[in-house]
N, CA, C and O of each residue as an XYZ file, in Angstrom:
940
protein
N    -175.381    140.813     38.783
C    -174.539    139.896     39.553
C    -174.830    140.084     41.041
O    -174.994    141.207     41.518
N    -174.890    138.968     41.765
C    -175.191    139.025     43.190
C    -173.908    139.231     43.977
O    -172.909    138.546     43.757
N    -173.951    140.178     44.889
C    -172.799    140.447     45.749
C    -172.815    139.454     46.918
O    -173.708    139.494     47.763
N    -171.820    138.565     46.954
C    -171.757    137.533     48.009
C    -170.729    137.867     49.078
O    -170.405    137.028     49.919
N    -170.216    139.098     49.046
C    -169.175    139.469     50.004
C    -169.643    139.309     51.444
O    -168.931    138.764     52.287
N    -170.855    139.792     51.711
C    -171.375    139.738     53.076
C    -171.558    138.305     53.551
O    -171.178    137.960     54.670
N    -172.155    137.455     52.676
C    -172.388    136.063     53.053
C    -171.083    135.324     53.291
O    -170.969    134.547     54.239
N    -170.079    135.568     52.418
C    -168.794    134.888     52.542
C    -168.095    135.280     53.825
O    -167.483    134.448     54.495
N    -168.193    136.564     54.163
C    -167.539    137.042     55.376
C    -168.248    136.533     56.622
O    -167.621    136.282     57.651
N    -169.576    136.384     56.513
C    -170.343    135.980     57.683
C    -170.201    134.496     57.991
O    -170.301    134.084     59.147
N    -169.965    133.678     56.936
C    -169.905    132.230     57.122
C    -168.861    131.797     58.140
O    -169.173    131.007     59.031
N    -167.606    132.300     58.033
C    -166.625    131.891     59.038
C    -167.029    132.309     60.447
O    -166.764    131.587     61.408
N    -167.678    133.486     60.578
C    -168.110    133.946     61.893
C    -169.143    132.993     62.489
O    -169.087    132.670     63.675
N    -170.089    132.545     61.656
C    -171.115    131.617     62.124
C    -170.488    130.282     62.516
O    -170.858    129.680     63.524
N    -169.538    129.835     61.709
C    -168.850    128.577     62.006
C    -168.071    128.686     63.306
O    -168.074    127.772     64.130
N    -167.403    129.823     63.472
C    -166.629    130.040     64.696
C    -167.528    130.068     65.918
O    -167.189    129.503     66.958
N    -168.676    130.726     65.796
C    -169.612    130.788     66.918
C    -170.107    129.396     67.295
O    -170.198    129.057     68.474
N    -170.425    128.595     66.282
C    -170.908    127.238     66.541
C    -169.837    126.401     67.230
O    -170.117    125.640     68.156
N    -168.596    126.560     66.753
C    -167.489    125.819     67.367
C    -167.263    126.276     68.800
O    -167.036    125.457     69.690
N    -167.324    127.585     69.022
C    -167.145    128.123     70.376
C    -168.207    127.583     71.327
O    -167.910    127.223     72.466
N    -169.446    127.531     70.846
C    -170.536    127.036     71.683
C    -170.330    125.556     72.030
O    -170.488    125.145     73.179
N    -169.974    124.773     71.014
C    -169.773    123.337     71.237
C    -168.611    123.081     72.188
O    -168.701    122.234     73.076
N    -167.519    123.819     71.996
C    -166.347    123.633     72.856
C    -166.619    124.104     74.279
O    -166.181    123.481     75.246
N    -167.347    125.211     74.395
C    -167.704    125.701     75.725
C    -168.580    124.706     76.466
O    -168.402    124.474     77.662
N    -169.531    124.119     75.742
C    -170.415    123.121     76.342
C    -169.634    121.861     76.716
O    -169.862    121.267     77.770
N    -168.718    121.464     75.846
C    -167.897    120.282     76.120
C    -167.023    120.503     77.353
O    -166.810    119.584     78.143
N    -166.522    121.721     77.511
C    -165.718    122.038     78.693
C    -166.541    121.866     79.969
O    -166.056    121.332     80.966
N    -167.783    122.324     79.925
C    -168.667    122.183     81.085
C    -168.877    120.706     81.416
O    -168.837    120.316     82.583
N    -169.101    119.895     80.395
C    -169.305    118.459     80.601
C    -168.065    117.819     81.213
O    -168.164    116.985     82.113
N    -166.896    118.216     80.715
C    -165.644    117.620     81.190
C    -165.291    118.053     82.612
O    -164.584    117.339     83.323
N    -165.773    119.203     83.019
C    -165.440    119.721     84.350
C    -166.353    119.182     85.442
O    -166.148    119.464     86.622
N    -167.361    118.406     85.051
C    -168.312    117.875     86.029
C    -168.408    116.359     85.916
O    -168.324    115.797     84.824
N    -168.583    115.714     87.054
C    -168.772    114.267     87.061
C    -170.259    113.971     86.905
O    -170.913    113.456     87.811
N    -170.770    114.317     85.719
C    -172.191    114.178     85.454
C    -172.887    115.510     85.621
O    -172.855    116.093     86.704
N    -173.527    116.009     84.551
C    -174.174    117.317     84.608
C    -175.522    117.256     83.896
O    -175.649    116.617     82.851
N    -176.530    117.924     84.464
C    -177.851    117.979     83.857
C    -177.829    118.889     82.631
O    -177.012    119.804     82.533
N    -178.746    118.619     81.700
C    -178.865    119.448     80.506
C    -179.073    120.906     80.883
O    -178.399    121.786     80.346
N    -179.994    121.173     81.798
C    -180.300    122.554     82.184
C    -179.086    123.241     82.792
O    -178.819    124.408     82.506
N    -178.354    122.519     83.628
C    -177.173    123.104     84.269
C    -176.056    123.343     83.261
O    -175.354    124.351     83.332
N    -175.894    122.412     82.323
C    -174.866    122.569     81.294
C    -175.184    123.762     80.406
O    -174.297    124.544     80.062
N    -176.455    123.897     80.036
C    -176.874    125.022     79.198
C    -176.630    126.347     79.908
O    -176.130    127.297     79.305
N    -176.979    126.411     81.177
C    -176.791    127.641     81.950
C    -175.313    127.992     82.077
O    -174.926    129.147     81.899
N    -174.489    126.990     82.386
C    -173.055    127.240     82.557
C    -172.389    127.671     81.259
O    -171.432    128.445     81.272
N    -172.901    127.164     80.129
C    -172.325    127.511     78.826
C    -173.006    128.720     78.200
O    -172.661    129.126     77.090
N    -173.980    129.297     78.915
C    -174.719    130.471     78.436
C    -175.427    130.169     77.118
O    -175.336    130.932     76.157
N    -176.136    129.037     77.096
C    -176.877    128.620     75.911
C    -178.326    128.351     76.286
O    -178.644    128.098     77.448
N    -179.195    128.408     75.291
C    -180.574    127.994     75.530
C    -180.590    126.475     75.671
O    -179.689    125.792     75.184
N    -181.602    125.958     76.328
C    -181.693    124.510     76.526
C    -181.778    123.774     75.196
O    -181.197    122.701     75.040
N    -182.503    124.350     74.233
C    -182.654    123.692     72.930
C    -181.324    123.638     72.180
O    -180.999    122.628     71.557
N    -180.555    124.733     72.243
C    -179.243    124.752     71.581
C    -178.292    123.775     72.256
O    -177.558    123.047     71.588
N    -178.308    123.764     73.579
C    -177.439    122.845     74.317
C    -177.786    121.397     73.998
O    -176.890    120.570     73.825
N    -179.075    121.084     73.919
C    -179.499    119.721     73.606
C    -179.037    119.315     72.211
O    -178.557    118.200     72.009
N    -179.186    120.223     71.252
C    -178.751    119.926     69.882
C    -177.253    119.662     69.824
O    -176.807    118.719     69.171
N    -176.476    120.500     70.511
C    -175.026    120.323     70.505
C    -174.616    119.054     71.252
O    -173.710    118.343     70.819
N    -175.278    118.772     72.366
C    -174.955    117.566     73.128
C    -175.257    116.311     72.325
O    -174.515    115.331     72.397
N    -176.335    116.335     71.565
C    -176.663    115.178     70.724
C    -175.597    114.967     69.655
O    -175.245    113.832     69.335
N    -175.086    116.069     69.105
C    -174.011    115.964     68.117
C    -172.741    115.430     68.762
O    -172.079    114.549     68.213
N    -172.404    115.966     69.933
C    -171.218    115.494     70.658
C    -171.363    114.027     71.039
O    -170.404    113.259     70.969
N    -172.575    113.647     71.442
C    -172.829    112.260     71.832
C    -172.710    111.324     70.633
O    -172.151    110.233     70.745
N    -173.233    111.751     69.493
C    -173.175    110.924     68.284
C    -171.747    110.676     67.833
O    -171.455    109.661     67.199
N    -170.856    111.606     68.161
C    -169.456    111.476     67.764
C    -168.559    110.953     68.886
O    -167.338    110.903     68.737
N    -169.160    110.567     69.997
C    -168.399    109.957     71.076
C    -167.707    110.923     72.013
O    -166.927    110.499     72.866
N    -167.977    112.228     71.876
C    -167.314    113.211     72.734
C    -168.076    113.462     74.032
O    -167.522    114.006     74.988
N    -169.329    113.072     74.064
C    -170.136    113.158     75.280
C    -170.965    111.886     75.370
O    -171.221    111.224     74.365
N    -171.374    111.559     76.569
C    -172.199    110.364     76.770
C    -173.274    110.678     77.800
O    -173.036    111.396     78.771
N    -174.457    110.126     77.572
C    -175.571    110.338     78.500
C    -175.712    109.108     79.385
O    -175.910    107.998     78.891
N    -175.609    109.308     80.688
C    -175.715    108.205     81.629
C    -177.169    107.782     81.808
O    -178.084    108.469     81.353
N    -177.375    106.646     82.475
C    -178.729    106.150     82.706
C    -179.557    107.110     83.553
O    -180.783    107.144     83.449
N    -178.873    107.894     84.398
C    -179.604    108.849     85.239
C    -179.874    110.172     84.527
O    -180.383    111.118     85.129
N    -179.524    110.230     83.222
C    -179.807    111.422     82.435
C    -178.728    112.478     82.451
O    -178.832    113.476     81.738
N    -177.693    112.282     83.249
C    -176.598    113.247     83.319
C    -175.600    113.002     82.191
O    -175.419    111.873     81.734
N    -174.961    114.076     81.755
C    -173.966    113.978     80.685
C    -172.556    113.944     81.266
O    -172.255    114.636     82.240
N    -171.701    113.133     80.657
C    -170.302    113.013     81.066
C    -169.442    112.958     79.808
O    -169.981    112.801     78.713
N    -168.111    113.084     79.932
C    -167.246    112.981     78.757
C    -167.382    111.607     78.110
O    -167.477    110.596     78.806
N    -167.390    111.570     76.784
C    -167.485    110.312     76.057
C    -166.131    109.670     75.848
O    -165.098    110.253     76.177
N    -166.140    108.455     75.295
C    -164.895    107.712     75.138
C    -163.920    108.393     74.183
O    -162.706    108.286     74.360
N    -164.433    109.088     73.176
C    -163.533    109.782     72.243
C    -162.765    110.887     72.962
O    -161.583    111.111     72.703
N    -163.454    111.566     73.864
C    -162.818    112.640     74.620
C    -161.699    112.070     75.474
O    -160.615    112.646     75.566
N    -161.971    110.938     76.094
C    -160.969    110.299     76.945
C    -159.771    109.846     76.120
O    -158.624    110.067     76.509
N    -160.041    109.208     74.977
C    -158.955    108.697     74.152
C    -158.086    109.817     73.587
O    -156.868    109.672     73.478
N    -158.714    110.927     73.231
C    -157.940    112.051     72.707
C    -156.976    112.601     73.742
O    -155.931    113.158     73.405
N    -157.342    112.437     75.012
C    -156.466    112.944     76.060
C    -155.274    112.062     76.355
O    -154.342    112.491     77.036
N    -155.286    110.828     75.852
C    -154.215    109.894     76.194
C    -152.852    110.383     75.733
O    -151.887    110.356     76.497
N    -152.770    110.828     74.491
C    -151.472    111.247     73.969
C    -150.892    112.400     74.777
O    -149.701    112.419     75.085
N    -151.750    113.366     75.118
C    -151.270    114.485     75.924
C    -150.911    114.029     77.332
O    -149.889    114.434     77.886
N    -151.759    113.185     77.900
C    -151.511    112.712     79.257
C    -150.244    111.885     79.360
O    -149.598    111.856     80.407
N    -149.882    111.202     78.258
C    -148.712    110.326     78.295
C    -147.434    111.103     78.542
O    -146.418    110.516     78.914
N    -147.466    112.401     78.342
C    -146.278    113.218     78.560
C    -146.310    113.933     79.908
O    -145.383    114.665     80.253
N    -147.372    113.720     80.656
C    -147.520    114.425     81.917
C    -146.797    113.711     83.054
O    -146.255    112.619     82.881
N    -146.801    114.346     84.206
C    -145.986    113.886     85.325
C    -146.393    112.524     85.865
O    -145.535    111.790     86.353
N    -147.665    112.159     85.797
C    -148.093    110.882     86.351
C    -147.412    109.716     85.647
O    -146.913    108.798     86.298
N    -147.391    109.755     84.329
C    -146.733    108.688     83.572
C    -145.237    108.705     83.827
O    -144.625    107.662     84.059
N    -144.651    109.893     83.784
C    -143.205    110.003     84.011
C    -142.834    109.505     85.404
O    -141.826    108.818     85.576
N    -143.645    109.850     86.390
C    -143.373    109.451     87.766
C    -143.521    107.943     87.959
O    -142.842    107.350     88.797
N    -144.408    107.329     87.182
C    -144.673    105.899     87.333
C    -143.783    105.018     86.467
O    -143.803    103.796     86.608
N    -143.008    105.614     85.581
C    -142.241    104.826     84.615
C    -141.261    103.862     85.278
O    -141.150    102.709     84.863
N    -140.558    104.321     86.295
C    -139.597    103.445     86.981
C    -140.307    102.259     87.626
O    -139.793    101.141     87.616
N    -141.476    102.503     88.179
C    -142.241    101.426     88.809
C    -142.655    100.384     87.778
O    -142.551     99.184     88.030
N    -143.123    100.834     86.620
C    -143.523     99.906     85.563
C    -142.340     99.068     85.093
O    -142.457     97.856     84.915
N    -141.210     99.722     84.895
C    -140.021     98.999     84.441
C    -139.556     97.990     85.481
O    -139.154     96.878     85.140
N    -139.611     98.380     86.744
C    -139.207     97.478     87.816
C    -140.107     96.248     87.865
O    -139.625     95.132     88.056
N    -141.401     96.447     87.695
C    -142.342     95.331     87.722
C    -142.063     94.338     86.602
O    -142.072     93.127     86.822
N    -141.815     94.851     85.406
C    -141.519     93.969     84.273
C    -140.188     93.262     84.479
O    -140.055     92.075     84.183
N    -139.211     93.991     84.983
C    -137.892     93.409     85.225
C    -137.968     92.243     86.210
O    -137.231     91.264     86.083
N    -138.862     92.355     87.192
C    -138.917     91.346     88.257
C    -139.934     90.239     87.996
O    -139.898     89.197     88.650
N    -140.847     90.460     87.037
C    -141.873     89.441     86.775
C    -141.889     88.940     85.336
O    -142.321     87.816     85.078
N    -141.427     89.752     84.404
C    -141.495     89.393     82.996
C    -142.859     89.628     82.378
O    -143.041     89.424     81.178
N    -143.833     90.062     83.197
C    -145.196     90.275     82.705
C    -145.444     91.748     82.373
O    -144.753     92.633     82.877
N    -146.435     91.995     81.521
C    -146.783     93.362     81.139
C    -147.376     94.116     82.329
O    -148.206     93.583     83.066
N    -146.939     95.359     82.503
C    -147.407     96.190     83.617
C    -148.082     97.440     83.071
O    -147.595     98.053     82.121
N    -149.199     97.813     83.674
C    -149.993     98.957     83.217
C    -150.145    100.025     84.299
O    -150.106     99.747     85.498
N    -150.317    101.243     83.826
C    -150.758    102.358     84.658
C    -152.145    102.738     84.166
O    -152.330    102.989     82.975
N    -153.118    102.783     85.060
C    -154.490    103.116     84.694
C    -155.008    104.264     85.543
O    -154.565    104.475     86.672
N    -155.961    105.004     84.973
C    -156.619    106.086     85.701
C    -158.120    105.980     85.483
O    -158.575    105.294     84.568
N    -158.881    106.656     86.322
C    -160.332    106.688     86.160
C    -160.693    107.555     84.964
O    -160.081    108.597     84.729
N    -161.694    107.112     84.214
C    -162.202    107.879     83.075
C    -163.710    108.025     83.271
O    -164.499    107.362     82.597
N    -164.096    108.890     84.190
C    -165.485    108.994     84.578
C    -165.744    108.150     85.814
O    -164.803    107.691     86.462
N    -166.993    107.944     86.140
C    -167.339    107.236     87.379
C    -167.453    105.729     87.211
O    -167.467    105.002     88.204
N    -167.534    105.241     85.972
C    -167.745    103.804     85.766
C    -166.640    103.117     84.984
O    -166.556    101.889     84.983
N    -165.799    103.881     84.325
C    -164.766    103.295     83.471
C    -163.366    103.695     83.907
O    -163.163    104.721     84.557
N    -162.408    102.861     83.531
C    -160.998    103.174     83.709
C    -160.342    103.295     82.349
O    -160.933    102.919     81.336
N    -159.134    103.812     82.317
C    -158.404    104.014     81.067
C    -156.968    103.539     81.237
O    -156.278    103.941     82.174
N    -156.525    102.679     80.322
C    -155.128    102.261     80.323
C    -154.288    103.408     79.771
O    -154.413    103.780     78.605
N    -153.439    103.957     80.618
C    -152.706    105.169     80.279
C    -151.294    104.898     79.782
O    -150.798    105.611     78.910
N    -150.644    103.880     80.324
C    -149.266    103.571     79.927
C    -148.995    102.096     80.167
O    -149.648    101.456     80.992
N    -148.022    101.565     79.433
C    -147.653    100.157     79.572
C    -146.144    100.004     79.481
O    -145.468    100.757     78.780
N    -145.635     99.024     80.195
C    -144.288     98.519     79.977
C    -144.510     97.055     79.594
O    -144.947     96.252     80.418
N    -144.207     96.717     78.347
C    -144.523     95.374     77.861
C    -143.643     94.320     78.506
O    -142.469     94.552     78.793
N    -144.243     93.150     78.727
C    -143.533     92.037     79.324
C    -142.479     91.465     78.389
O    -142.417     91.806     77.208
N    -141.663     90.598     78.940
C    -140.550     90.023     78.175
C    -140.823     88.591     77.724
O    -140.050     88.034     76.945
N    -141.908     87.991     78.200
C    -142.249     86.630     77.779
C    -142.676     86.628     76.312
O    -143.190     87.624     75.805
N    -142.457     85.498     75.639
C    -142.909     85.363     74.254
C    -144.424     85.503     74.186
O    -144.948     86.208     73.323
N    -145.122     84.837     75.089
C    -146.574     84.996     75.213
C    -146.818     86.034     76.293
O    -146.602     85.777     77.477
N    -147.266     87.195     75.882
C    -147.469     88.287     76.832
C    -148.690     89.093     76.428
O    -149.202     88.961     75.316
N    -149.142     89.922     77.342
C    -150.323     90.729     77.064
C    -149.975     91.873     76.129
O    -148.938     92.520     76.274
N    -150.878     92.117     75.145
C    -150.638     93.161     74.151
C    -150.967     94.539     74.713
O    -151.535     94.671     75.798
N    -150.598     95.550     73.954
C    -150.755     96.938     74.395
C    -152.215     97.382     74.361
O    -152.847     97.383     73.305
N    -152.738     97.755     75.514
C    -154.111     98.258     75.622
C    -154.150     99.759     75.902
O    -155.206    100.277     76.266
N    -153.054    100.463     75.747
C    -153.028    101.900     76.041
C    -154.065    102.628     75.183
O    -154.137    102.429     73.971
N    -154.859    103.468     75.832
C    -155.910    104.200     75.143
C    -157.258    103.512     75.200
O    -158.271    104.097     74.815
N    -157.281    102.286     75.672
C    -158.531    101.524     75.758
C    -159.188    101.755     77.118
O    -158.514    101.793     78.148
N    -160.494    101.908     77.106
C    -161.225    102.030     78.363
C    -161.741    100.656     78.787
O    -161.874     99.751     77.964
N    -162.027    100.514     80.065
C    -162.533     99.244     80.581
C    -163.504     99.522     81.723
O    -163.360    100.529     82.415
N    -164.488     98.653     81.934
C    -165.418     98.847     83.052
C    -164.714     98.600     84.376
O    -163.988     97.617     84.523
N    -164.926     99.487     85.334
C    -164.284     99.301     86.637
C    -164.816     98.069     87.360
O    -164.072     97.366     88.044
N    -166.114     97.818     87.200
C    -166.703     96.653     87.854
C    -166.152     95.382     87.213
O    -166.199     95.225     85.993
N    -165.637     94.489     88.030
C    -165.139     93.219     87.522
C    -163.705     93.238     87.067
O    -163.249     92.284     86.438
N    -162.971     94.307     87.368
C    -161.561     94.377     86.980
C    -160.711     94.729     88.199
O    -161.150     95.458     89.088
N    -159.502     94.205     88.224
C    -158.603     94.464     89.355
C    -158.242     95.940     89.441
O    -158.282     96.538     90.517
N    -157.886     96.529     88.287
C    -157.544     97.952     88.281
C    -158.743     98.795     88.689
O    -158.594     99.805     89.378
N    -159.942     98.378     88.260
C    -161.150     99.106     88.625
C    -161.388     99.109     90.123
O    -161.774    100.130     90.692
N    -161.158     97.965     90.768
C    -161.323     97.902     92.221
C    -160.350     98.852     92.915
O    -160.698     99.524     93.886
N    -159.119     98.891     92.393
C    -158.120     99.789     92.983
C    -158.516    101.248     92.780
O    -158.386    102.061     93.696
N    -158.996    101.582     91.587
C    -159.357    102.964     91.277
C    -160.589    103.424     92.054
O    -160.724    104.609     92.360
N    -161.475    102.503     92.369
C    -162.705    102.858     93.091
C    -162.506    102.934     94.600
O    -163.453    103.194     95.342
N    -161.285    102.709     95.051
C    -161.021    102.792     96.479
C    -161.426    101.559     97.257
O    -161.542    101.609     98.482
N    -161.645    100.443     96.560
C    -162.036     99.201     97.227
C    -160.828     98.409     97.732
O    -160.980     97.403     98.425
N    -159.637     98.869     97.379
C    -158.404     98.199     97.790
C    -157.639     99.140     98.712
O    -157.354    100.278     98.340
N    -157.313     98.683     99.882
C    -156.610     99.525    100.850
C    -155.209     99.862    100.366
O    -154.581     99.047     99.689
N    -154.705    101.046    100.699
C    -153.315    101.386    100.365
C    -152.374    100.321    100.910
O    -152.486     99.919    102.068
N    -151.451     99.868    100.076
C    -150.529     98.827    100.496
C    -151.052     97.429    100.268
O    -150.365     96.453    100.572
N    -152.277     97.311     99.727
C    -152.843     96.009     99.424
C    -153.033     95.876     97.916
O    -152.577     96.730     97.155
N    -153.698     94.818     97.485
C    -153.878     94.593     96.054
C    -155.109     93.744     95.801
O    -155.615     93.076     96.703
N    -155.589     93.776     94.558
C    -156.741     92.976     94.139
C    -156.297     91.996     93.064
O    -155.426     92.302     92.250
N    -156.900     90.821     93.070
C    -156.635     89.806     92.053
C    -157.960     89.443     91.397
O    -158.903     89.052     92.086
N    -158.044     89.567     90.077
C    -159.265     89.218     89.349
C    -158.896     88.343     88.156
O    -158.106     88.747     87.303
N    -159.465     87.157     88.102
C    -159.226     86.243     86.988
C    -160.350     86.364     85.969
O    -161.528     86.352     86.325
N    -159.976     86.482     84.702
C    -160.931     86.535     83.593
C    -161.978     87.628     83.796
O    -163.165     87.412     83.554
N    -161.535     88.790     84.236
C    -162.454     89.896     84.444
C    -162.712     90.682     83.180
O    -163.851     90.776     82.724
N    -161.661     91.248     82.609
C    -161.796     92.057     81.399
C    -161.694     91.197     80.149
O    -162.265     91.536     79.112
N    -160.972     90.088     80.239
C    -160.737     89.243     79.065
C    -160.571     87.790     79.506
O    -159.951     87.529     80.536
N    -161.121     86.831     78.734
C    -160.967     85.416     79.092
C    -159.497     84.997     79.128
O    -158.673     85.515     78.374
N    -159.184     84.060     80.008
C    -157.841     83.476     80.117
C    -156.781     84.475     80.566
O    -155.586     84.221     80.417
N    -157.208     85.599     81.108
C    -156.278     86.624     81.587
C    -156.543     86.887     83.071
O    -157.693     87.005     83.496
N    -155.486     86.976     83.836
C    -155.599     87.343     85.250
C    -154.888     88.669     85.477
O    -153.779     88.884     84.988
N    -155.531     89.543     86.216
C    -154.948     90.851     86.514
C    -154.794     91.018     88.021
O    -155.637     90.587     88.808
N    -153.704     91.648     88.391
C    -153.433     91.982     89.790
C    -153.155     93.478     89.823
O    -152.379     93.971     89.004
N    -153.761     94.207     90.741
C    -153.619     95.665     90.745
C    -153.529     96.225     92.154
O    -154.049     95.648     93.108
N    -152.855     97.364     92.260
C    -152.720     98.082     93.530
C    -152.952     99.570     93.284
O    -152.596    100.080     92.222
N    -153.543    100.270     94.249
C    -153.800    101.702     94.066
C    -152.549    102.552     94.253
O    -151.705    102.269     95.104
N    -152.452    103.594     93.443
C    -151.401    104.601     93.603
C    -152.035    105.770     94.338
O    -153.006    106.357     93.860
N    -151.494    106.106     95.487
C    -152.077    107.139     96.330
C    -151.260    108.432     96.273
O    -150.031    108.406     96.202
N    -151.970    109.558     96.307
C    -151.342    110.858     96.515
C    -151.983    111.401     97.781
O    -153.068    111.982     97.738
N    -151.310    111.211     98.904
C    -151.935    111.500    100.182
C    -153.001    110.459    100.462
O    -152.708    109.264    100.488
N    -154.234    110.898    100.672
C    -155.333    109.963    100.930
C    -156.184    109.702     99.691
O    -157.208    109.025     99.779
N    -155.776    110.227     98.543
C    -156.569    110.131     97.313
C    -155.976    109.102     96.352
O    -154.767    109.076     96.123
N    -156.842    108.256     95.795
C    -156.417    107.316     94.755
C    -156.305    108.085     93.438
O    -157.294    108.650     92.971
N    -155.129    108.113     92.842
C    -154.935    108.853     91.602
C    -154.712    107.941     90.405
O    -154.845    108.378     89.262
N    -154.374    106.679     90.653
C    -154.096    105.756     89.553
C    -154.029    104.338     90.111
O    -154.170    104.117     91.314
N    -153.811    103.399     89.220
C    -153.610    102.010     89.635
C    -152.466    101.422     88.827
O    -152.350    101.665     87.626
N    -151.631    100.652     89.490
C    -150.609     99.862     88.811
C    -151.132     98.437     88.731
O    -151.687     97.924     89.703
N    -150.960     97.794     87.583
C    -151.446     96.422     87.458
C    -150.516     95.577     86.609
O    -149.792     96.078     85.748
N    -150.556     94.301     86.872
C    -149.881     93.306     86.041
C    -150.974     92.480     85.389
O    -151.877     91.986     86.065
N    -150.892     92.330     84.076
C    -151.878     91.567     83.314
C    -151.140     90.420     82.638
O    -150.212     90.645     81.862
N    -151.554     89.190     82.933
C    -150.802     88.029     82.464
C    -151.739     86.874     82.128
O    -152.877     86.842     82.596
N    -151.266     85.926     81.318
C    -152.082     84.742     81.020
C    -152.416     83.995     82.312
O    -151.566     83.851     83.191
N    -153.652     83.526     82.420
C    -154.078     82.850     83.645
C    -153.286     81.575     83.908
O    -153.040     81.226     85.063
N    -152.881     80.872     82.844
C    -152.163     79.614     83.058
C    -150.819     79.844     83.742
O    -150.267     78.938     84.366
N    -150.302     81.061     83.617
C    -149.008     81.364     84.219
C    -149.164     82.051     85.583
O    -148.209     82.156     86.352
N    -150.369     82.508     85.862
C    -150.604     83.248     87.104
C    -151.200     82.319     88.150
O    -152.408     82.327     88.387
N    -150.361     81.538     88.758
C    -150.796     80.665     89.846
C    -151.137     81.517     91.067
O    -150.866     82.718     91.095
N    -151.729     80.884     92.067
C    -152.051     81.609     93.303
C    -150.788     82.190     93.923
O    -150.791     83.309     94.435
N    -149.713     81.418     93.872
C    -148.443     81.895     94.428
C    -147.903     83.074     93.625
O    -147.419     84.055     94.190
N    -147.994     82.965     92.282
C    -147.519     84.053     91.427
C    -148.336     85.319     91.662
O    -147.782     86.417     91.709
N    -149.651     85.169     91.810
C    -150.514     86.331     92.044
C    -150.136     87.040     93.340
O    -150.134     88.269     93.398
N    -149.817     86.277     94.371
C    -149.397     86.876     95.635
C    -148.075     87.632     95.468
O    -147.891     88.720     96.013
N    -147.164     87.029     94.705
C    -145.877     87.689     94.454
C    -146.081     88.979     93.674
O    -145.514     90.018     94.012
N    -146.902     88.901     92.616
C    -147.188     90.098     91.815
C    -147.817     91.179     92.692
O    -147.447     92.351     92.617
N    -148.773     90.766     93.521
C    -149.471     91.730     94.360
C    -148.553     92.447     95.327
O    -148.659     93.659     95.516
N    -147.652     91.696     95.938
C    -146.712     92.310     96.880
C    -145.808     93.310     96.170
O    -145.529     94.389     96.693
N    -145.351     92.941     94.974
C    -144.495     93.851     94.200
C    -145.269     95.097     93.779
O    -144.760     96.214     93.878
N    -146.498     94.903     93.310
C    -147.330     96.036     92.889
C    -147.597     96.990     94.048
O    -147.466     98.205     93.902
N    -147.968     96.443     95.186
C    -148.264     97.284     96.347
C    -147.044     98.090     96.766
O    -147.150     99.266     97.114
N    -145.884     97.443     96.728
C    -144.654     98.140     97.113
C    -144.314     99.244     96.120
O    -143.980    100.359     96.520
N    -144.397     98.937     94.827
C    -144.075     99.945     93.806
C    -145.093    101.078     93.813
O    -144.720    102.243     93.676
N    -146.372    100.751     93.971
C    -147.410    101.789     94.022
C    -147.188    102.712     95.208
O    -147.426    103.917     95.118
N    -146.733    102.150     96.317
C    -146.478    102.956     97.501
C    -145.293    103.877     97.370
O    -145.165    104.854     98.108
N    -144.419    103.560     96.419
C    -143.221    104.387     96.240
C    -143.384    105.480     95.185
O    -142.544    106.375     95.096
N    -144.449    105.421     94.385
C    -144.607    106.389     93.289
C    -144.587    107.823     93.800
O    -143.886    108.669     93.245
N    -145.348    108.104     94.851
C    -145.388    109.454     95.408
C    -144.826    109.512     96.821
O    -145.078    110.467     97.555
N    -144.059    108.483     97.204
C    -143.483    108.455     98.548
C    -142.260    109.343     98.622
O    -141.613    109.614     97.610
N    -141.947    109.795     99.825
C    -140.722    110.569    100.035
C    -139.530    109.655     99.794
O    -139.652    108.441     99.958
N    -138.372    110.208     99.407
C    -137.188    109.388     99.172
C    -136.907    108.475    100.359
O    -136.878    108.909    101.510
N    -136.701    107.205    100.047
C    -136.407    106.244    101.100
C    -137.640    105.668    101.753
O    -137.537    104.785    102.605
N    -138.821    106.161    101.362
C    -140.051    105.674    101.976
C    -140.480    104.347    101.395
O    -140.305    104.110    100.200
N    -141.034    103.484    102.214
C    -141.530    102.191    101.767
C    -142.943    102.002    102.286
O    -143.314    102.528    103.335
N    -143.723    101.240    101.533
C    -145.102    100.985    101.940
C    -145.229     99.575    102.492
O    -144.648     98.630    101.958
N    -145.991     99.446    103.560
C    -146.255     98.119    104.109
C    -147.312     97.432    103.258
O    -148.259     98.073    102.802
N    -147.155     96.133    103.043
C    -148.104     95.367    102.247
C    -149.059     94.643    103.182
O    -148.630     93.921    104.082
N    -150.370     94.841    102.963
C    -151.365     94.188    103.811
C    -152.120     93.148    102.994
O    -151.750     92.858    101.856
N    -153.172     92.591    103.573
C    -153.872     91.472    102.951
C    -154.477     91.851    101.608
O    -154.934     92.980    101.429
N    -154.482     90.907    100.651
C    -155.022     91.182     99.325
C    -156.535     91.074     99.277
O    -157.157     90.508    100.176
N    -157.122     91.623     98.218
C    -158.538     91.436     97.920
C    -158.588     90.570     96.672
O    -158.017     90.939     95.646
N    -159.251     89.436     96.738
C    -159.268     88.484     95.635
C    -160.683     88.293     95.126
O    -161.627     88.156     95.904
N    -160.819     88.285     93.781
C    -162.129     88.053     93.175
C    -162.034     86.875     92.221
O    -163.028     86.504     91.597
């Protein structure tokens, strides 16, 4: 009879080591806004061949993504997995009153979005609108920053206290208006209203924008502080 005690005991150790290596490498990818294979391998204390094999596995499962410039960044699965945990964090809690106020005053769905890497944004929270025809829940969905109102706000293309208007950017027949949420001089999120284009007239978009800019300015403002609203950016 063959003694399999050693093999059985060793198997969990090998599995644990493989998991540790993959998680360590994934941590390195998540901590950098784009990282080279060689740098990721060095930081994770792995050989380049082992790091490449693990990165390919992570990439195939959506946990890592390789950019056009060859650098690795967190994949969409990694971002989506973080949504549930992030939904309980202070950013969502701090923005909840603003989202509710926007819906109360406009009837349209209001979103909180954050950057998910250098090219994409992530819908982090929603307060659904009260209209019968309203925008559905996109929480957990990523979107390209280019061509979207929230993306312009997240990329710093919209001045604090201002807003962007984009028609049919992320989806046909939908108009979005967004304003940046600032923490000091840093853009940390975007507040947006997403509504059917037929209901979002030029006048309505201006009204939404002014409300968004004001609410975004109050998210991290001192008690009693108000933000001045400046000219919008329209696309």
